[in-house]
C-alpha positions in Angstrom: 0.0 0.0 0.0 1.2 3.5 -0.8 2.4 5.5 2.2 1.8 9.2 2.1 4.0 11.8 3.6 3.3 12.8 7.1 2.0 16.2 6.1 -0.2 14.6 3.4 -1.3 11.9 5.8 -2.3 14.6 8.3 -4.3 16.4 5.6 -5.9 13.1 4.5 -6.8 12.4 8.0 -8.2 15.9 8.3 -10.3 15.5 5.1 -11.4 12.0 6.2 -12.4 13.5 9.6 -14.3 16.2 7.8 -16.0 13.7 5.5 -16.9 11.5 8.5 -18.2 14.5 10.4 -20.3 15.5 7.4 -21.7 12.0 6.9 -22.3 11.5 10.6 -23.5 15.0 11.1 -27.0 14.1 10.1 -27.3 11.8 13.1 -25.5 14.1 15.5 -27.5 17.1 14.4 -30.7 15.3 15.5 -29.5 15.3 19.1 -26.8 18.0 19.6 -27.1 21.1 17.5 -23.7 22.6 16.4 -22.8 26.2 15.7 -22.6 27.0 12.0 -19.1 27.5 10.5 -18.3 31.1 9.8 -16.7 31.1 6.4 -14.6 34.0 5.3 -12.2 34.6 2.4 -9.1 33.4 4.3 -10.7 30.1 5.3 -12.0 29.5 1.9 -8.6 30.1 0.3 -6.9 27.8 2.8 -9.4 25.1 2.1 -8.9 25.5 -1.6 -5.0 25.3 -1.3 -5.4 22.1 0.8 -7.7 20.5 -1.7 -5.3 21.4 -4.6 -2.3 20.1 -2.8 -4.2 16.9 -2.1 -5.2 16.5 -5.8 -1.5 17.0 -6.9 -0.3 14.4 -4.5 -2.8 11.9 -5.6 -2.1 12.7 -9.3 1.7 12.2 -8.8 1.2 8.9 -7.1 -1.2 7.6 -9.8 1.3 8.7 -12.5 4.2 6.8 -10.7 2.2 3.6 -10.8 1.5 3.6 -7.1 -2.2 4.7 -6.9 -3.6 6.1 -3.7 -6.3 3.9 -2.2 -8.7 5.6 0.1 -10.5 3.1 2.2 -13.9 4.1 3.6 -14.2 4.5 7.3 -15.8 1.4 8.9 -18.1 3.4 11.1 -19.3 5.3 8.0 -20.0 2.1 6.2 -21.8 0.7 9.2 -23.7 3.9 9.6 -24.7 3.8 5.9 -25.9 0.2 6.3 -28.0 1.2 9.3 -29.4 4.1 7.4 -30.2 1.9 4.4 -31.8 -0.7 6.7 -33.8 2.0 8.4 -35.0 3.3 5.0 -36.1 -0.2 4.1 -37.9 -0.6 7.4 -39.5 2.8 7.0 -40.7 1.8 3.5 -42.1 -1.4 4.9 -43.8 0.5 7.7 -45.3 3.0 5.2 -46.6 0.1 3.0 -48.1 -1.5 6.1 -49.8 1.7 7.1 -51.2 2.1 3.6 -52.6 -1.5 3.8 -54.1 -0.8 7.3 -55.7 2.4 6.1 -57.2 0.5 3.1 -58.5 -2.1 5.5 -60.0 0.5 7.7 -61.7 2.2 4.8 -63.1 -1.1 3.7 -64.3 -2.0 7.2 -65.9 1.5 7.6 -67.7 1.1 4.3 -68.9 -2.4 5.3 -70.0 -1.2 8.7 -72.0 1.6 7.1 -73.6 -1.0 4.7 -74.3 -3.3 7.7 -76.0 -0.4 9.6 -78.1 0.4 6.6 -79.0 -3.2 6.1 -79.9 -3.6 9.8 -82.1 -0.5 9.7 -83.9 -1.8 6.6 -84.3 -5.2 8.2 -85.5 -3.6 11.5 -88.2 -1.7 9.5 -89.3 -4.8 7.7 -89.4 -6.7 11.0 -91.6 -4.0 12.6 -93.9 -4.0 9.5 -94.2 -7.8 9.8 -94.9 -7.5 13.5 -97.6 -4.9 12.9 -99.2 -7.0 10.1 -99.1 -10.0 12.3 -100.7 -8.1 15.2 -103.4 -6.8 12.9 -104.1 -10.3 11.7 -104.3 -11.6 15.2 -106.6 -8.7 16.3 -108.8 -9.4 13.2 -108.9 -13.1 14.0 -109.7 -12.3 17.7 -112.4 -9.8 16.7 -113.9 -12.3 14.1 -114.0 -15.0 16.7 -115.6 -12.7 19.2 -118.2 -11.6 16.7 -119.0 -15.1 15.6 -119.3 -16.5 19.1 -122.8 -17.6 20.2 -125.0 -15.0 21.8 -125.5 -15.9 25.5 -127.2 -14.2 28.3 -125.0 -11.5 29.9 -125.7 -8.3 31.7 -122.7 -6.0 32.0 -124.6 -3.6 34.3 -127.2 -5.8 35.9 -130.0 -3.6 34.7 -132.0 -3.8 31.4 -132.2 -0.1 30.9 -128.5 0.5 31.5 -127.6 -2.5 29.3 -129.7 -1.1 26.4 -128.1 2.4 26.8 -124.6 0.9 26.8 -125.5 -1.1 23.6 -126.7 2.0 21.9 -123.5 3.9 22.8 -121.4 1.0 21.5 -123.5 0.9 18.3 -122.5 4.5 17.5 -118.8 3.7 17.7 -118.6 0.1 16.7 -121.6 -1.2 14.7 -120.6 -4.8 14.8 -120.1 -5.0 18.5 -123.1 -2.8 19.1 -125.2 -5.3 17.0 -124.1 -8.1 19.3 -124.8 -6.0 22.4 -128.4 -5.4 21.2 -128.8 -9.2 20.6 -127.4 -9.8 24.1 -130.1 -7.5 25.5 -132.8 -9.4 23.7 -131.5 -12.8 25.0 -130.8 -11.5 28.5 -134.0 -9.6 29.1 -136.7 -11.3 27.1 -140.3 -9.9 27.3 -139.1 -6.5 28.5 -139.6 -3.1 26.8 -135.8 -2.9 26.5 -135.7 -6.2 24.5 -138.5 -4.9 22.3 -136.6 -1.7 21.6 -133.4 -3.6 21.0 -135.3 -5.7 18.4 -136.6 -2.5 16.7 -133.0 -1.2 16.5 -131.8 -4.6 15.1 -134.5 -4.3 12.4 -133.1 -0.9 11.4 -129.6 -2.4 11.2 -130.8 -5.3 9.0 -132.7 -2.9 6.8 -129.5 -0.8 6.4 -127.6 -4.0 5.5 -130.3 -4.7 2.8 -131.4 -7.8 4.6 -135.1 -7.1 4.6 -136.1 -10.7 5.5 -134.1 -10.5 8.8 -135.5 -6.9 9.3 -139.1 -8.3 9.1 -138.3 -10.8 11.9 -136.7 -8.2 14.1 -139.5 -5.7 13.6 -142.1 -8.3 14.2 -140.4 -9.4 17.4 -140.3 -5.7 18.5 -144.0 -5.2 17.8 -145.1 -8.4 19.5 -148.2 -7.5 21.5 -148.3 -4.1 19.8 -146.5 -2.2 22.6 -147.6 1.4 23.3 -144.1 2.8 23.0 -143.0 6.1 21.4 -141.0 4.2 18.8 -143.8 1.7 17.9 -145.6 3.8 15.2 -142.4 4.4 13.1 -141.4 0.7 13.6 -144.8 -0.4 12.3 -144.2 1.6 9.1 -140.7 0.1 8.9 -142.2 -3.4 9.2 -144.7 -2.6 6.4 -141.9 -1.4 4.1 -139.8 -4.5 4.8 -142.8 -6.8 4.1 -143.4 -5.0 0.8 -139.7 -5.3 -0.1 -139.9 -9.1 0.4 -142.9 -9.3 -1.9 -145.5 -9.6 0.8 -147.9 -6.8 -0.2 -150.9 -8.2 1.7 -149.0 -8.4 5.0 -147.6 -5.0 4.3 -151.0 -3.5 3.9 -152.1 -5.4 7.1 -149.3 -3.7 9.0 -150.4 -0.3 7.7 -153.9 -1.2 8.8 -152.6 -2.0 12.3 -150.8 1.3 12.3 -154.1 3.1 11.5 -156.0 1.2 14.3 -153.4 1.3 17.0 -151.0 4.2 16.5 -152.4 6.8 14.0 -154.4 8.7 16.5 -151.5 9.5 18.8 -148.8 9.5 16.1 -146.9 12.6 14.9 -148.4 14.2 11.8 -145.2 13.5 9.9 -145.6 9.8 10.7 -149.3 9.8 9.6 -148.3 11.5 6.4 -145.7 8.9 5.7 -148.2 6.1 6.4 -150.6 7.6 3.8 -147.8 7.9 1.3 -146.7 4.3 1.8 -150.3 3.1 1.5 -150.5 4.8 -1.9 -147.1 3.5 -3.1 -147.9 -0.1 -2.0 -151.4 0.0 -3.5 -153.4 -0.7 -0.3 -157.1 0.1 0.0 -158.0 3.6 1.2 -158.4 3.8 5.0 -160.8 6.0 7.0 -159.2 9.3 8.0 -157.8 9.4 11.5 -158.3 12.3 13.9 -155.4 13.6 15.9 -155.1 12.4 19.4 -156.4 14.7 22.2 -154.0 13.1 24.8 -150.3 12.5 24.4 -148.9 9.1 23.6 -147.5 6.9 26.3 -143.8 7.7 26.7 -141.1 5.2 26.0 -139.0 3.7 28.8 -135.7 4.6 27.0 -134.9 7.4 24.5 -135.7 6.4 20.9 -134.8 8.0 17.6 -137.5 10.0 15.8 -139.7 8.6 13.1 
């Protein structure tokens, strides 16, 4: 190996020290900050002379066939290897972070999709539960409405039972119908049962079931009760009989009205009876004088004729 002069070796050592300091400076600077070098013209000229002197010495040795071999500093090589290894590890870490970020984005998207699916599934489940409840309620109501009519008094009194049935009829016709039938079964032979039959006749007529209306009206007028609702119910019976092609019986019902109720009936009810007699084609009846005494009041309120 070529041996340099002592002066050149000192300069080489100096340059190597400078190079090593510059290479290692990146690491040292991270922990111990150094004061910046104050360069001036004298220092720059001295550095330039040293570099030129070093270049001439290296050129002379190369020309003499004894080249100068500058070996790298082991610490610098080791440091460079560590830096390269850190660069590779940093690159691997960045790639791992990118993969993790991608996985997080996919998981977030899948979570949002799952939440939307769960919301939609919850809505469908609630709709199914509501439909099932509606079906169960309808089945329960149908079973209740189709159950046999049995004697039952919710209040223990015929008048109050009838009043409760009338109130129920206003809000729930189907259950009100059953309540009227229950009054008829529970209190047979009473004025309340007769009025309940009259109201049932009105319901059957509204349902276009005139045959059943005839039966209900006939049951209400059994014994020709002297009730406030009896005159108009008699006319309803005549109309239902005529609708079921029983003209003779319809005219008979109008005759009973004339004999039993026309005298005490309201003028509007008498006028309606006359009109029905003409429409049905019954024989003319003797004129009826208005009553001088009021009709017997009903036991429960009744709708007007």
